[in-house]
N, C-alpha and C positions, 0 to 999 in steps of 0.2 A: 255516838258517832261510828260507823264503821270506813276508815280513812286508810286511800290506798297511795302511795307516793313510789313514784316511778325515778328511781337514783334516792337513795336514803341512807346512806353512810360516809358521806364524805363532807361536803359543807353544808350548804342551804338545805338539803333533806336530809341531815342528822340533826339538825335543830329544829326543823317542822316533824320529825318525828319524836323529839327528845318533849316537841312541846305540845303536841299531839298526846302523847302516852300520859304526861303529867296532868293535863284537863283529863284524863279520865277515857280518851277514846281507843279502841279498837284500831289497830294500825298496823297493816301490809305492808312489808316491804318489797320491792320489787326490783332485783340489781342483778349484776352478774357474780356476786360472791367474791370479788377479787380485793375490794377496797376494804377495810374494816368489817369483815364478816361476822365477827366476835359482838358486833355492837346491838343492843337491844334485843335480847334472849325472850323478853316479854311479848315481844311481835312475833305475827306471822312472818316470816321467811319465802318469798317464790324466786326462784332461777330463771334466768334468762337472759336474753339479748335485744334491746331495741330493734335490732338491724336485724330482724327474721326470726328472733326466737321468741314469739311471744305466746307459745302455749301454753305457759303455766297461770298466762291471766283466763283462760277457757274457764268456763262455767262460773266464774268469780261474779259478787256481788257485793257493793259498796255505796257509801252514801255521796261520796267525793271521791275524786280522784286528781293529786298534784302533782305535774309535770314539771319537774326541777332539771330533766336532762335531755330537753325535746331541742334539736337546733338542726334537723333537716326536715323541709316539708315531706318528702316523702314517707319519713320513719316517723315522724307525729302524725300523720294522715293513717297510719297502720294502725297506729294505738288508737287515737280516738275513735276509727271506726270498730275495732274491737269493740271499745267500752261503751259506746255510747248507748247500749239496751243494756250494760251492766250498773251503772252508775246515774247517781241524780245529778253530778254535776262537773265540771271537768275544772279543772284550775291550772291554769297554763301559766310556767312562769319565763316570762319573757325579758324584754329589753330599754332604757330608754335611746339603747341606740337604733331600734329601731326606724326613727326620725329622718326624714329626710337630710337635713343642716341643722345646725346649729348657730346660725348667725343672730337669730332670736330666741329666747329662751321657749322651750317647747311644752306644750299643752298637748292634753290625749287628743284633741282635734287637728294637731298639725299633721301635713303632708309625711307621710312614710316613703320610706327609701324601696327603692324599684331595681329589683337584679337584672342586669342587661343581658348576661346570659342564662335562660329559664333553666339550662340544663347544668348548671355550676351547683355544685354543692361544697364548696370552697368555702369552711367557716373561718377562717382564719381573714380571708382576703373579702368578703360577704356576710361577715355575720350578723349585722342590722336588717339586711335585705331577705334574708333568708328568715329569720326570726320573723319578720313582717308576714312571709309568707306562711311561716309555721300558725301563729296566730290565725290568719284567715283558714286554714285547713279546720283548727278546732272549733271554730265558729260555724264553719259549711258541717261538721259532721252532728257538732250538738246546739243547732240554733236555739238561742236564746236560754242555753244552759251553763255558758263557758264563763269562766272569769280569768280574765286575762290583767297579769300582774307584771308590771314593768319597772323594775329597778335600776338605778343607778349601781356605783360601787358597791358591792356587798362586803362588808368590813367584820372584824371580832375575832373569837377564838375558832380555832380551825381552820382559817385563812390560807389558802394555798398559794397567793397572788403574789404578796408583798408587797401591792401596790400602797395601802394604806400601814401595813406592818413596819415599813422602813421609816419612818418619823417616829414612832414612840422609842422603838429600838435606837436607832439613830441619837438620839437624846440621852438614853440610858447610856451609849457608849461615852458621852461628854466628848468635850474639845469645843473647836470653833468648826460651827452647824451652816452649809452653804445654804439659804433659803429664797426662793424666787419672790424679789420685791413686787407689789406692795404688801405689806404684811395684809391688808384691807383686802386682798384679793380673796373671793369667796371659794370656799370648797365645799363639795357636798357628796355624802355618803351615808349608808344605814348600816346598822351593826344589825347582824343577820341574825339574832334572837329578837329584835323588834320585829323584823321583817316577819320570820318565822311566825311568831304569837299571832299579830294581824292574820297573816294568810290563813292558819286554823281558825280563828274568830272569823274571819268572812266565808270558811268551809261551814261551820256550826250555823251562820245565819240565811245559807244558802245565796251569798251575793253572785250578781255577774255582773258583766261589763268590763268596761278598762280603766285602769287606775296605775297613773306615774307612780311610784310609789322609792323615795326616796329621802334625804333629809328635808328640812325647809331650804328655800332657796334662800341666801343670804344670810342665813341665820350663824353658820359657822365658817371663818375666815382663816385663811393661813396663820394668821399672827394667833387667831384663839386656839388654834389648834395647837401649835408648839408653846403656847403656853401651859395648856393642858398635860402637854408632853414634859413639861418642867424645863423644859429647854434654856440654859443658861447664857451663852454666846452664839447668840444667832448672828450671822451677816447675810444681810437683805442685798442681792444682786437684782439689777433690774434685765429686763427681757432681750433689751439688745444685746448685751454682752453674752446671755445664755443662748441667743439665737448663733449669734457671731464666732462662739464655740462649738457650735453643733452638739450641744447639751439635746440627747432625746427627749422631747416633751412625754408625759404621761407615764412612760416606763423607767427612763432610766432617772428621771427627777419627778418621781408620783407624784401624781394631782397637780402639776403643773400643763397648762395649756396658756402660749404665749396670746397678749391680747390680737396680734397680728394676725392671727389664725383664725380669719374668716368662715372658715367652715365648721370649726369645733367650740368658738370662743363660749358659748353659752351652753355647753353641753352641763355645766355642774350649776344649773341655774332653773332645772325643770321645776314646773310647779307643781306642787303634790296639795293641791287645796282638796282636790277630791278626795283622795285617801285619808287626810284629815278629818273630813267631813264623815268619813265611814271608819273612823275609831283607829287611827294610825298614831300611835304614839313612840315617843324615843325616850332611852334611859340618857342617864347627865354622860356630856362626853367623857368626861373623866374615868366611867367605867370602862367604856367601851376600848380607851387607850392603855388602861391597865391591864385589860386581858387577853390582847393580843398574842398569836405565838411568837416563836422564834423567826428573826430573821433570817433568810436561806440564800438570798442573792439574787434571786429570780428579776425582782428588781428594785431601780435604786442605785442613787452612786457608789461604785466602790470606793474604797477609802484614799488609794493613790489619785485618783480621777480627782476627787471633791479638793485632796489637797493641791493637785497641780491648779485646779480651776480658781481657788480662793486664794493662791500665791499669784497668779495673772491679773486676779480683780485687785489685788492691794496693788500691782505694779500701774494701772492705769490710771 
């Protein structure tokens, strides 16, 4: 198989390229050449820019393209229209954030977020709605030849976000650890290597359609995660205390969403049964925990903040 990856040297794209090369496929990476340009010397490297610099793709031909770096509909439209006659399948990596709300667990058929301002390209403010529009652009350009993958939180080696990494690295640092009660609270994520390998297999099989692709809903709890991290001294703090002390959900205290947040409370309960039926598999949690990168502080409680919160909790 000849596989084109739009963005392939940072996180998901990096693991996609590695999985495809390991499977014996011919890989072409289209990047700006700014992040890890030395990776994958055995692959073809094309230089350009998603935003108006697609010339290097003209005249090429591939069995499939995997788009890991599409966030703005205008930009995705340009690549999808250019590549429509040049590829057999267009695999677009979207997000479970496309859903309109998470008061209830989402499925592939749940309503999608709608962009209030059609002219907006503010990815930080309208990430989910823009991703939904990107999906529509791909299907419009390649009807019946598109595969849309909606991951949840992607974690593991080379993860640049710190959102999952915080917990294994915090456990390794030792001492008393603040965690959001109850231990039975579900968390949901997928190892980047499992996601990448499955996407490559779907490309090989010529898969199309829409798939939520993250961990099994309800399978991993906060307690199980911290056990896998070998956390020895955990203090479970309830939602009311965390909200009262203005602890930031998801980023400051990674993976935590208070039960009182009606808009997002089921964000980590996406139904992945369709992807499981299509061959999605998961490695042991201990392996994912073992292989996270160093914590950089982009997400997670600062040590001083955690100490202050624990002291306040013990006084309460």
